[in-house]
VEXMIKOL-100542 format. One record per residue: x, y, z of N, C-alpha, C, O in turn; residue in one letter; residue number from 1. Coordinates in Angstrom, 1 decimal, always signed. Layout:
n.east  n.north  n.up  ca.east  ca.north  ca.up  c.east  c.north  c.up  o.east  o.north  o.up  residu  num
X  Y  Z  X  Y  Z  X  Y  Z  X  Y  Z  A  NUM
...
This chain:
n.east  n.north  n.up  ca.east  ca.north  ca.up  c.east  c.north  c.up  o.east  o.north  o.up  residu  num
-18.3  +13.2  +13.0  -18.2  +11.7  +12.9  -17.5  +11.3  +11.7  -17.6  +11.9  +10.6  X  1
-16.7  +10.2  +11.8  -16.0  +9.7  +10.7  -16.9  +9.1  +9.7  -18.0  +8.5  +10.1  X  2
-16.6  +9.2  +8.4  -17.4  +8.6  +7.4  -17.6  +7.1  +7.5  -18.7  +6.6  +7.3  X  3
-16.5  +6.4  +7.8  -16.6  +5.0  +8.0  -17.6  +4.6  +9.1  -18.4  +3.7  +8.8  X  4
-17.5  +5.2  +10.2  -18.4  +4.9  +11.3  -19.9  +5.3  +11.0  -20.8  +4.6  +11.3  X  5
-20.0  +6.4  +10.2  -21.4  +6.8  +9.9  -22.0  +5.8  +8.9  -23.2  +5.5  +9.0  X  6
-21.2  +5.3  +7.9  -21.7  +4.4  +6.9  -22.0  +3.0  +7.6  -23.0  +2.4  +7.3  X  7
-21.2  +2.6  +8.5  -21.3  +1.3  +9.1  -22.3  +1.2  +10.3  -22.4  +0.2  +11.0  X  8
-23.1  +2.2  +10.5  -24.1  +2.2  +11.6  -25.2  +1.2  +11.3  -25.8  +0.7  +12.3  X  9
-25.6  +0.9  +10.1  -26.6  +0.0  +9.8  -26.1  -1.3  +9.1  -25.0  -1.2  +8.6  X  10
-26.8  -2.4  +9.1  -26.4  -3.6  +8.4  -26.2  -3.3  +6.9  -25.2  -3.8  +6.3  X  11
-27.1  -2.6  +6.3  -26.9  -2.3  +4.9  -25.7  -1.4  +4.6  -25.0  -1.6  +3.6  X  12
-25.4  -0.5  +5.5  -24.2  +0.3  +5.4  -22.9  -0.5  +5.6  -22.0  -0.3  +4.8  X  13
-22.9  -1.5  +6.5  -21.8  -2.3  +6.6  -21.5  -3.1  +5.4  -20.4  -3.3  +4.9  X  14
-22.6  -3.7  +4.8  -22.5  -4.4  +3.5  -22.0  -3.5  +2.4  -21.1  -3.9  +1.7  X  15
-22.5  -2.3  +2.3  -22.1  -1.4  +1.3  -20.6  -1.1  +1.5  -19.9  -1.0  +0.5  X  16
-20.2  -0.8  +2.7  -18.8  -0.5  +3.0  -17.8  -1.6  +2.6  -16.8  -1.4  +1.9  X  17
-18.2  -2.9  +2.9  -17.4  -4.0  +2.6  -17.3  -4.2  +1.1  -16.2  -4.5  +0.5  X  18
-18.4  -4.0  +0.4  -18.4  -4.1  -1.1  -17.6  -3.0  -1.7  -16.8  -3.2  -2.6  X  19
-17.7  -1.8  -1.2  -16.9  -0.6  -1.7  -15.4  -0.8  -1.5  -14.7  -0.7  -2.4  X  20
-15.0  -1.3  -0.3  -13.6  -1.5  +0.0  -13.1  -2.7  -0.9  -12.0  -2.7  -1.4  X  21
-14.0  -3.7  -1.0  -13.6  -4.9  -1.9  -13.3  -4.5  -3.3  -12.4  -4.9  -3.9  X  22
-14.2  -3.7  -3.9  -14.1  -3.2  -5.3  -12.9  -2.3  -5.4  -12.1  -2.5  -6.3  X  23
-12.7  -1.4  -4.5  -11.6  -0.4  -4.6  -10.3  -1.2  -4.4  -9.4  -1.0  -5.2  X  24
-10.2  -2.0  -3.4  -8.9  -2.7  -3.1  -8.6  -3.7  -4.2  -7.5  -3.9  -4.6  X  25
-9.6  -4.4  -4.8  -9.4  -5.3  -5.8  -9.0  -4.6  -7.1  -8.1  -5.1  -7.8  X  26
-9.6  -3.5  -7.4  -9.2  -2.7  -8.6  -7.7  -2.3  -8.5  -7.0  -2.4  -9.5  X  27
-7.3  -1.8  -7.3  -5.9  -1.3  -7.2  -5.0  -2.5  -7.2  -3.9  -2.4  -7.7  X  28
-5.4  -3.6  -6.6  -4.5  -4.8  -6.6  -4.4  -5.3  -8.1  -3.3  -5.7  -8.5  X  29
-5.4  -5.4  -8.9  -5.3  -5.8  -10.3  -4.4  -4.8  -11.0  -3.6  -5.3  -11.8  X  30
-4.6  -3.5  -10.8  -3.7  -2.6  -11.4  -2.2  -2.8  -11.1  -1.3  -2.7  -11.9  X  31
-2.0  -3.2  -9.8  -0.6  -3.6  -9.4  -0.1  -4.8  -10.1  +1.0  -4.9  -10.5  X  32
-1.0  -5.8  -10.3  -0.6  -7.0  -11.0  -0.3  -6.7  -12.4  +0.7  -7.2  -13.0  X  33
-1.0  -5.8  -13.0  -0.8  -5.4  -14.4  +0.6  -4.7  -14.5  +1.4  -4.9  -15.4  X  34
+0.8  -3.8  -13.6  +2.1  -3.0  -13.6  +3.3  -3.8  -13.2  +4.4  -3.3  -13.2  X  35
+3.1  -5.0  -12.7  +4.2  -5.9  -12.5  +4.9  -6.3  -13.8  +6.2  -6.4  -13.8  X  36
+4.2  -6.4  -14.8  +4.7  -6.9  -16.1  +4.9  -5.7  -17.1  +5.4  -5.9  -18.2  X  37
+4.4  -4.5  -16.7  +4.5  -3.3  -17.6  +5.3  -2.3  -16.8  +5.5  -2.5  -15.6  X  38
+5.8  -1.3  -17.4  +6.5  -0.3  -16.7  +5.6  +0.4  -15.6  +4.5  +0.8  -15.9  X  39
+6.2  +0.5  -14.4  +5.4  +1.1  -13.3  +5.8  +0.5  -12.0  +6.5  -0.5  -11.9  X  40
+5.3  +1.1  -10.9  +5.6  +0.6  -9.6  +4.7  -0.5  -9.2  +3.9  -0.3  -8.3  X  41
+4.8  -1.6  -9.8  +3.9  -2.7  -9.7  +3.8  -3.2  -8.2  +2.7  -3.4  -7.7  X  42
+4.9  -3.5  -7.6  +4.8  -4.1  -6.3  +4.2  -3.1  -5.2  +3.5  -3.5  -4.4  X  43
+4.6  -1.8  -5.4  +4.0  -0.8  -4.4  +2.5  -0.7  -4.6  +1.8  -0.6  -3.6  X  44
+2.0  -0.7  -5.9  +0.6  -0.6  -6.1  -0.1  -1.9  -5.6  -1.2  -1.8  -5.1  X  45
+0.5  -3.0  -5.9  -0.1  -4.3  -5.4  -0.2  -4.3  -3.9  -1.3  -4.7  -3.4  X  46
+0.8  -3.8  -3.2  +0.8  -3.8  -1.7  -0.2  -2.8  -1.2  -0.9  -3.0  -0.2  X  47
-0.4  -1.6  -1.9  -1.4  -0.6  -1.6  -2.8  -1.2  -1.7  -3.6  -1.0  -0.8  X  48
-3.1  -2.0  -2.7  -4.4  -2.6  -2.9  -4.6  -3.6  -1.8  -5.7  -3.7  -1.3  X  49
-3.6  -4.4  -1.5  -3.8  -5.4  -0.4  -4.0  -4.7  +0.9  -4.7  -5.2  +1.8  X  50
-3.3  -3.6  +1.1  -3.5  -2.8  +2.4  -4.9  -2.3  +2.5  -5.4  -2.3  +3.6  X  51
-5.5  -1.8  +1.4  -6.9  -1.4  +1.5  -7.8  -2.5  +1.8  -8.7  -2.4  +2.6  X  52
-7.6  -3.7  +1.1  -8.4  -4.9  +1.4  -8.2  -5.3  +2.8  -9.2  -5.8  +3.4  X  53
-7.0  -5.2  +3.4  -6.7  -5.7  +4.8  -7.5  -4.9  +5.8  -7.6  -5.4  +6.9  X  54
-8.0  -3.7  +5.5  -8.8  -2.9  +6.4  -10.1  -3.6  +6.7  -10.7  -3.3  +7.8  X  55
-10.6  -4.4  +5.8  -11.9  -5.1  +6.0  -11.9  -6.6  +6.0  -12.8  -7.3  +6.5  X  56
-10.9  -7.2  +5.4  -10.8  -8.6  +5.2  -9.6  -9.3  +5.8  -8.5  -8.8  +5.6  X  57
-9.9  -10.3  +6.6  -8.8  -11.0  +7.4  -7.8  -11.7  +6.5  -6.6  -11.7  +6.8  X  58
-8.3  -12.3  +5.4  -7.4  -13.0  +4.5  -6.4  -12.0  +3.9  -5.2  -12.4  +3.7  X  59
-6.8  -10.8  +3.6  -5.8  -9.8  +3.0  -4.8  -9.4  +4.1  -3.6  -9.2  +3.7  X  60
-5.2  -9.4  +5.3  -4.2  -9.1  +6.4  -3.2  -10.2  +6.5  -2.0  -9.9  +6.7  X  61
-3.6  -11.4  +6.4  -2.7  -12.5  +6.4  -1.7  -12.5  +5.2  -0.5  -12.8  +5.4  X  62
-2.2  -12.2  +4.1  -1.4  -12.1  +2.9  -0.3  -11.0  +3.1  +0.8  -11.1  +2.7  X  63
-0.8  -9.8  +3.7  +0.1  -8.7  +3.9  +1.2  -9.2  +4.9  +2.4  -8.8  +4.7  X  64
+0.9  -9.9  +5.9  +1.9  -10.4  +6.9  +2.9  -11.3  +6.2  +4.1  -11.2  +6.4  X  65
+2.4  -12.2  +5.4  +3.3  -13.1  +4.6  +4.2  -12.3  +3.7  +5.4  -12.6  +3.6  X  66
+3.7  -11.3  +3.1  +4.5  -10.5  +2.1  +5.5  -9.7  +2.9  +6.7  -9.6  +2.5  X  67
+5.2  -9.2  +4.1  +6.1  -8.4  +4.9  +7.3  -9.3  +5.3  +8.4  -8.9  +5.3  X  68
+6.9  -10.6  +5.8  +8.0  -11.5  +6.2  +8.9  -11.9  +5.1  +10.1  -12.1  +5.2  X  69
+8.3  -12.1  +3.9  +9.1  -12.4  +2.7  +10.0  -11.3  +2.3  +11.2  -11.5  +2.0  X  70
+9.5  -10.1  +2.4  +10.4  -8.9  +2.1  +11.5  -8.7  +3.1  +12.6  -8.4  +2.8  X  71
+11.2  -9.0  +4.4  +12.2  -8.9  +5.4  +13.3  -9.9  +5.3  +14.4  -9.6  +5.4  X  72
+12.9  -11.1  +4.9  +13.9  -12.2  +4.7  +14.8  -11.9  +3.5  +16.0  -12.1  +3.5  X  73
+14.1  -11.3  +2.4  +14.9  -11.0  +1.3  +15.9  -9.8  +1.6  +17.0  -9.8  +1.1  X  74
+15.4  -8.9  +2.4  +16.3  -7.8  +2.8  +17.4  -8.3  +3.6  +18.6  -7.8  +3.5  X  75
+17.2  -9.2  +4.5  +18.3  -9.8  +5.3  +19.3  -10.5  +4.5  +20.5  -10.5  +4.8  X  76
+18.8  -11.2  +3.5  +19.7  -12.0  +2.6  +20.6  -11.0  +1.8  +21.7  -11.4  +1.4  X  77
+20.1  -9.8  +1.5  +20.9  -8.8  +0.7  +22.1  -8.4  +1.5  +23.1  -8.0  +0.9  X  78
+21.9  -8.4  +2.8  +23.1  -8.0  +3.7  +23.4  -6.5  +3.8  +24.5  -6.2  +4.2  X  79
+22.4  -5.7  +3.4  +22.6  -4.2  +3.5  +22.4  -3.8  +5.0  +21.4  -4.1  +5.6  X  80
+23.3  -3.1  +5.6  +23.2  -2.6  +7.0  +21.9  -1.7  +7.1  +21.5  -1.0  +6.2  X  81
+21.4  -1.7  +8.3  +20.1  -1.0  +8.6  +20.4  +0.5  +8.4  +19.5  +1.2  +7.9  X  82
+21.5  +1.0  +8.8  +21.7  +2.5  +8.7  +21.8  +2.9  +7.2  +21.4  +4.0  +6.9  X  83
+22.2  +2.1  +6.3  +22.2  +2.4  +4.9  +20.8  +2.4  +4.3  +20.5  +3.3  +3.5  X  84
+20.0  +1.5  +4.8  +18.6  +1.5  +4.4  +17.9  +2.8  +4.8  +17.2  +3.4  +4.0  X  85
+18.1  +3.2  +6.1  +17.5  +4.4  +6.6  +18.0  +5.7  +5.8  +17.3  +6.6  +5.5  X  86
+19.3  +5.6  +5.4  +19.9  +6.7  +4.7  +19.3  +6.8  +3.3  +19.0  +7.9  +2.8  X  87
+19.1  +5.7  +2.6  +18.4  +5.7  +1.3  +17.0  +6.2  +1.4  +16.6  +7.0  +0.6  X  88
+16.3  +5.7  +2.4  +14.9  +6.1  +2.6  +14.8  +7.6  +2.8  +14.0  +8.3  +2.3  X  89
+15.7  +8.1  +3.7  +15.7  +9.6  +4.0  +16.1  +10.4  +2.8  +15.5  +11.4  +2.5  X  90
+17.0  +9.9  +2.1  +17.4  +10.6  +0.8  +16.4  +10.7  -0.2  +16.1  +11.7  -0.8  X  91
+15.7  +9.6  -0.4  +14.6  +9.5  -1.3  +13.4  +10.4  -0.9  +12.8  +11.1  -1.7  X  92
+13.2  +10.5  +0.4  +12.1  +11.4  +0.9  +12.5  +12.8  +0.7  +11.6  +13.6  +0.2  X  93
+13.7  +13.2  +1.0  +14.1  +14.6  +0.8  +14.1  +14.9  -0.7  +13.7  +16.0  -1.0  X  94
+14.5  +14.0  -1.5  +14.5  +14.3  -3.0  +13.1  +14.5  -3.5  +12.8  +15.3  -4.3  X  95
+12.2  +13.6  -3.0  +10.7  +13.8  -3.4  +10.2  +15.1  -2.9  +9.4  +15.7  -3.7  X  96
+10.5  +15.5  -1.7  +10.0  +16.8  -1.2  +10.6  +18.0  -2.1  +9.8  +18.9  -2.4  X  97
+11.8  +17.9  -2.4  +12.5  +18.9  -3.2  +11.8  +19.0  -4.6  +11.6  +20.1  -5.1  X  98
+11.6  +17.8  -5.2  +10.9  +17.8  -6.5  +9.5  +18.5  -6.5  +9.2  +19.2  -7.3  X  99
+8.8  +18.2  -5.4  +7.5  +18.8  -5.3  +7.6  +20.3  -5.1  +6.8  +21.0  -5.7  X  100
+8.5  +20.7  -4.2  +8.7  +22.1  -4.0  +9.1  +22.9  -5.3  +8.6  +23.9  -5.6  X  101
+10.1  +22.3  -6.0  +10.5  +22.9  -7.3  +9.4  +23.0  -8.3  +9.2  +24.0  -9.0  X  102
+8.6  +21.9  -8.3  +7.5  +21.9  -9.3  +6.5  +23.0  -9.0  +6.0  +23.7  -9.9  X  103
+6.1  +23.1  -7.7  +5.1  +24.1  -7.3  +5.7  +25.6  -7.3  +4.9  +26.5  -7.4  X  104
+7.0  +25.7  -7.2  +7.6  +27.0  -7.2  +7.6  +27.7  -8.5  +7.5  +28.9  -8.6  X  105
+7.6  +26.9  -9.6  +7.6  +27.4  -10.9  +6.3  +28.0  -11.3  +6.1  +28.5  -12.4  X  106
């Protein structure tokens, strides 16, 4: 049985789960806000926190949708063709895998 389903079997478990997800998601979101003004992947961490919150809270899901549409419109304004975006994503993924493999090979 999945942990989430097991915890949410009772009303107290559902409340505990919502509080747990709320605290975890809020903490990661705040960390993302902090890293927006300091060195670090602020936007990615912020979106990860909102994604966690969106699993339990409808308002966070709405914020995620607005963020996705804003990112899509900004991407369209940049005018970069879709195949170049896919090429960049694939290259970054391959580079990340290579870095991990080299790190563990040593």
